[in-house]
C-alpha positions as CSV (number, residue, x, y, z in Angstrom):
1,L,-24.4,29.3,-8.1
2,G,-24.3,29.2,-12.1
3,V,-21.3,29.3,-14.8
4,V,-20.3,32.5,-16.0
5,R,-20.5,32.4,-20.0
6,N,-18.7,36.1,-20.4
7,F,-15.0,36.0,-19.3
8,L,-14.3,39.3,-19.5
9,S,-14.7,40.3,-16.5
10,A,-12.9,37.6,-14.9
11,P,-9.9,38.4,-13.2
12,N,-6.4,36.9,-14.7
13,L,-4.9,34.3,-12.6
14,D,-1.1,33.7,-12.6
15,G,0.1,30.0,-13.0
16,F,-3.3,29.1,-14.8
17,E,-4.0,27.5,-18.0
18,E,-7.5,27.3,-19.6
19,V,-9.2,24.2,-19.8
20,V,-12.3,22.7,-21.4
21,L,-14.1,20.4,-18.6
22,N,-17.5,18.4,-19.4
23,I,-19.8,19.0,-16.4
24,E,-22.9,16.8,-16.3
25,G,-22.6,16.7,-20.7
26,N,-22.1,20.3,-21.5
27,E,-18.4,21.7,-22.0
28,V,-17.8,24.3,-19.2
29,K,-14.4,26.7,-19.4
30,G,-11.9,26.4,-16.5
31,W,-8.6,26.9,-15.5
32,H,-6.1,24.8,-14.1
33,S,-3.0,25.0,-12.1
34,P,-0.5,21.8,-12.8
35,T,2.1,23.3,-10.1
36,R,-1.1,24.1,-7.3
37,N,-3.0,20.9,-8.9
38,I,-6.7,22.4,-8.7
39,T,-9.1,23.6,-11.4
40,L,-11.1,26.5,-11.2
41,L,-14.6,27.5,-12.3
42,Y,-15.9,31.2,-12.8
43,L,-19.2,31.2,-10.9
44,Q,-21.8,34.0,-10.3
45,D,-24.2,33.8,-7.4
46,E,-27.2,36.2,-6.7
47,N,-24.9,38.7,-5.8
48,A,-21.4,38.3,-7.1
49,K,-19.2,36.5,-9.5
50,G,-15.9,34.8,-8.2
51,Y,-13.3,31.4,-9.0
52,Y,-14.6,28.0,-6.9
53,I,-12.1,25.2,-6.6
54,Y,-14.0,22.4,-8.5
55,D,-13.6,18.7,-8.3
56,E,-14.5,15.4,-10.8
57,N,-15.5,13.9,-8.0
58,E,-16.7,16.0,-5.5
59,G,-18.0,18.9,-7.6
60,I,-17.8,22.9,-6.3
61,L,-15.3,23.1,-3.1
62,T,-15.4,26.3,-1.8
63,P,-14.2,29.9,-3.1
64,Y,-11.1,30.9,-4.6
65,K,-9.2,34.2,-4.1
66,Q,-5.8,35.0,-5.6
67,L,-3.9,37.7,-4.7
68,A,-0.2,38.9,-5.0
69,I,1.4,40.0,-1.4
70,L,4.5,41.4,-0.9
71,G,6.1,38.9,-4.1
72,N,3.7,36.0,-2.6
73,T,1.6,34.8,-5.2
74,L,-0.8,33.3,-2.9
75,G,-4.4,31.4,-2.7
76,F,-7.0,32.2,-0.4
77,V,-10.4,29.7,0.4
78,E,-12.7,29.7,3.2
79,I,-11.6,28.7,6.7
80,S,-12.9,25.3,7.9
81,D,-14.6,25.8,11.5
82,D,-11.4,23.6,13.2
83,L,-8.9,26.0,11.8
84,K,-10.7,28.5,13.5
85,N,-10.1,28.2,17.1
86,K,-6.5,28.7,18.1
87,T,-5.3,29.5,21.6
88,G,-4.6,32.8,21.6
89,L,-5.5,33.8,18.9
90,K,-8.7,35.5,17.8
91,F,-10.0,35.1,14.4
92,Q,-12.0,38.2,12.9
93,E,-11.2,40.2,9.5
94,V,-7.2,41.6,9.0
95,L,-5.2,44.0,6.8
96,V,-2.7,42.4,4.8
97,D,-0.3,44.4,2.8
98,D,-4.0,47.0,2.3
99,Q,-5.8,44.1,1.4
100,T,-8.6,42.8,3.9
101,L,-8.3,39.1,4.5
102,S,-9.6,36.6,7.1
103,G,-7.2,35.9,9.9
104,W,-6.3,35.5,13.4
105,V,-4.5,38.5,15.9
106,F,-3.0,37.9,19.1
107,E,-4.9,38.0,22.0
108,N,-1.4,39.4,24.0
109,E,-1.7,42.9,23.2
110,A,2.4,43.4,22.7
111,F,1.9,41.5,19.8
112,E,-0.8,44.0,17.8
113,N,1.2,44.9,15.0
114,Y,1.2,41.2,14.2
115,C,-1.8,38.6,12.5
116,L,-2.0,35.2,10.9
117,I,-3.2,33.9,7.8
118,Y,-3.8,30.9,5.8
119,A,-2.9,30.7,2.2
120,M,-1.6,28.5,-0.9
121,D,1.7,28.6,-1.8
122,D,2.0,28.4,-5.6
123,Q,3.0,25.0,-5.1
124,G,-0.5,24.0,-4.0
125,Q,0.5,23.8,0.3
126,F,-1.8,25.5,2.6
127,H,0.8,27.5,5.3
128,F,-0.1,30.1,8.1
129,Y,1.9,33.2,7.1
130,Q,2.8,36.2,10.0
131,Y,2.1,39.1,8.4
132,E,3.9,42.3,10.5
133,S,2.0,45.7,9.8
134,S,4.9,48.2,11.0
135,Q,7.8,46.9,8.4
136,K,5.0,44.7,6.2
137,T,6.5,41.4,6.5
138,L,5.5,38.5,5.8
139,Q,6.9,35.1,6.6
140,L,6.1,31.3,7.4
141,Y,4.5,31.3,10.9
142,S,6.5,28.0,13.6
143,D,3.2,27.7,14.8
144,S,5.0,28.3,17.7
145,A,3.1,30.3,21.2
146,A,4.6,34.2,20.6
147,I,6.0,35.5,23.9
148,T,7.4,38.8,25.1
149,Q,11.1,39.1,25.9
150,Q,10.2,40.0,29.3
151,E,7.5,37.0,29.7
152,L,10.3,34.7,28.2
153,E,12.6,36.4,31.5
154,E,10.0,35.5,34.0
155,M,9.7,32.3,32.6
156,K,13.4,31.7,33.3
157,K,13.9,33.1,36.3
158,E,10.5,31.1,38.3
159,L,12.3,27.9,35.7
160,D,15.3,28.4,37.8
161,L,13.4,29.0,40.9
162,R,12.1,25.2,40.6
163,N,15.3,23.7,39.7
164,T,16.6,25.5,42.7
165,I,13.7,23.9,44.9
166,L,14.1,20.7,42.9
167,Y,17.6,20.9,44.2
168,I,17.0,21.5,47.7
169,V,14.3,19.0,47.8
170,S,16.4,16.1,46.1
171,G,19.3,16.7,48.6
172,F,17.4,16.7,51.4
173,C,16.1,13.0,50.3
174,A,19.6,12.5,49.8
175,G,20.3,13.5,53.2
176,M,17.7,11.9,54.6
177,L,18.4,8.3,52.4
178,V,22.0,8.4,54.0
179,L,20.9,9.3,57.5
180,T,18.2,6.3,57.5
181,I,21.2,3.4,56.0
182,Y,23.5,5.0,58.6
183,A,20.5,4.4,61.1
184,F,19.8,1.0,60.2
185,A,23.0,0.0,60.1
186,Q,23.7,1.4,64.1
187,A,20.5,-0.6,65.0
188,S,22.1,-3.9,63.2
189,R,25.3,-3.9,64.9
190,Y,23.5,-3.0,68.5
191,K,21.2,-5.4,67.5
192,K,24.4,-8.1,66.8
193,R,26.2,-7.1,69.8
194,I,23.1,-7.9,72.0
195,L,22.7,-11.6,70.5
196,M,26.3,-12.0,71.1
197,K,26.1,-10.8,74.5
198,E,23.3,-13.2,75.5
199,K,24.8,-15.8,73.6
200,A,28.0,-15.7,76.2
201,E,25.7,-15.1,79.3
202,S,23.8,-18.4,78.4
203,K,27.2,-20.5,77.5
204,S,28.7,-19.1,81.2
205,A,25.4,-20.2,83.1
206,K,25.7,-23.6,81.6
207,E,29.4,-23.9,82.8
208,D,28.8,-22.9,86.5
């Protein structure tokens, strides 16, 4: 990666101001966002030019792209491997408001109009966003498992059945406990009567 000296090709970024950085004894032009708390360099490799997040202690971190999507100014970075694997979702390229981005689609075909993206807001916080293509809406993703109304109803029926079975089993166990206590009490009374009878017979035999 090399620093681009001709900045006429650098796209403008909202919320960033020009700064001068000192990198290895050289003064280099950069861009800093006070709200996002990140600093960018405009660099070029053998294929293309682009912005990269720069840290004075760690150096160049990751490519950075900023886009305006449905009224939101979002920053995009490379997705780390630990974020790519999400249960019920598949990582791939997605189309969001006519922009091709890295994101996730739902494996459940009932949610074919939905996808997720991961981006930085204008305060420097990263969030998952859910996009719906037919209405072109974007909102924060709750990170909850997505299920259809039919699946929800089936889950409710299954839960109701489990509760019914639990009530029946609990009632049976309670009944068996009552019967066990009653049988134990009856056995104790019978044993007590036998002992009393034996004592009475023993006493009568001694008197004779």
